[in-house]
PADOKOL-719265 format. One record per residue (C-alpha): residue in one letter; residue number from 1; y, x, z. Coordinates in Angstrom, 2 decimals, padded with zeros to 5 digits. Layout:
% residues N
type,seq,Y,X,Z
A,NUM,Y,X,Z
...
END
This chain:
% residues 107
type,seq,Y,X,Z
M,1,000.00,000.00,000.00
A,2,003.45,001.31,-000.89
L,3,005.79,002.24,001.93
L,4,008.26,-000.58,001.20
E,5,005.47,-003.20,001.10
E,6,003.96,-001.86,004.32
N,7,007.31,-001.92,006.15
T,8,008.07,-005.42,004.82
A,9,004.75,-006.62,006.28
Y,10,005.46,-005.00,009.68
L,11,008.93,-006.53,009.87
K,12,007.54,-009.97,008.96
E,13,005.17,-009.62,011.95
F,14,008.10,-008.75,014.25
A,15,010.05,-011.76,012.93
A,16,007.01,-014.03,013.41
D,17,006.91,-012.86,017.04
G,18,010.48,-014.11,017.43
L,19,012.44,-010.88,017.08
D,20,015.88,-011.39,015.49
L,21,016.01,-008.83,012.68
T,22,019.66,-009.55,011.86
L,23,020.80,-007.53,014.90
V,24,021.27,-003.77,015.15
R,25,018.21,-002.33,016.89
A,26,016.90,001.06,017.96
V,27,014.25,002.16,015.46
E,28,012.19,005.17,016.52
F,29,010.55,007.32,013.85
A,30,007.76,009.53,015.22
H,31,006.71,012.91,013.80
V,32,004.06,015.42,014.84
F,33,004.05,019.21,014.51
P,34,001.53,021.97,015.23
S,35,003.96,024.11,017.25
E,36,007.02,023.93,019.46
A,37,008.98,026.12,017.03
E,38,008.30,023.78,014.08
A,39,009.15,020.72,016.17
A,40,012.41,022.31,017.34
S,41,013.35,023.36,013.80
F,42,012.77,019.81,012.53
A,43,014.77,018.36,015.44
E,44,017.69,020.66,014.64
A,45,017.54,019.81,010.92
A,46,017.31,016.05,011.58
A,47,020.23,015.98,014.04
G,48,023.29,014.03,013.07
E,49,025.84,011.51,014.23
G,50,024.24,008.35,015.58
I,51,020.81,009.96,015.77
D,52,018.99,010.47,019.07
I,53,016.23,013.09,019.04
D,54,013.59,013.77,021.67
V,55,011.15,016.68,021.43
L,56,008.06,015.79,023.44
E,57,005.76,018.45,024.79
P,58,002.05,017.73,024.29
E,59,000.18,016.37,027.28
D,60,-002.87,018.39,026.30
E,61,-002.87,021.74,024.51
V,62,-004.95,020.31,021.64
D,63,-002.34,017.59,020.98
P,64,000.56,018.15,018.56
W,65,004.21,018.43,019.50
E,66,006.04,015.15,018.88
V,67,009.61,014.55,017.80
A,68,011.05,011.05,018.13
V,69,014.09,010.31,015.96
T,70,015.87,007.13,017.05
I,71,018.47,005.51,014.83
E,72,020.39,002.28,015.51
L,73,020.35,000.02,012.45
V,74,019.75,-003.48,011.18
P,75,016.01,-003.21,010.44
T,76,015.50,-004.07,006.80
P,77,012.44,-002.90,004.87
E,78,014.69,-000.94,002.51
A,79,016.63,000.85,005.26
I,80,013.52,001.74,007.26
S,81,011.61,002.89,004.16
E,82,014.50,005.08,002.96
I,83,014.90,006.78,006.36
E,84,011.14,007.10,006.86
A,85,010.70,008.76,003.45
R,86,013.63,011.14,004.02
L,87,012.39,012.16,007.48
E,88,008.81,012.53,006.20
A,89,009.98,014.98,003.52
L,90,011.98,016.91,006.11
A,91,009.03,016.98,008.53
Q,92,006.73,018.29,005.81
S,93,009.11,021.21,005.23
F,94,008.37,022.23,008.84
N,95,004.57,021.69,008.61
G,96,004.86,018.27,010.24
E,97,004.18,014.71,009.28
S,98,005.36,011.21,009.99
D,99,003.48,009.33,012.69
G,100,004.93,005.85,012.14
W,101,007.91,003.99,013.53
G,102,008.61,001.44,016.21
L,103,011.23,-001.18,016.86
Y,104,012.58,-001.81,020.32
D,105,013.74,-005.17,021.58
D,106,016.66,-004.61,023.96
E,107,017.09,-008.29,024.72
END
């Protein structure tokens, strides 16, 4: 399934659960990396105005390093897909990969 179709389906599920998708929401994009250095380099490269970044140390030494990129936006399939694709390409340049996204209900 294409990224846009997949994200459209996820957002339809959120809407069916009663989440108002016309409001600005915090959308967290997760990424995993094999080392702290690669995670830190990605975090530095992804930094920007209106972007919150958390580098999460692995709980177990066999687990990857995680970087959560949180962006406030009105969650449309197009907006999420564009950001997800851009961050995925950036993560790959640091030997990382996308690990999905989540939407947080602040209500």
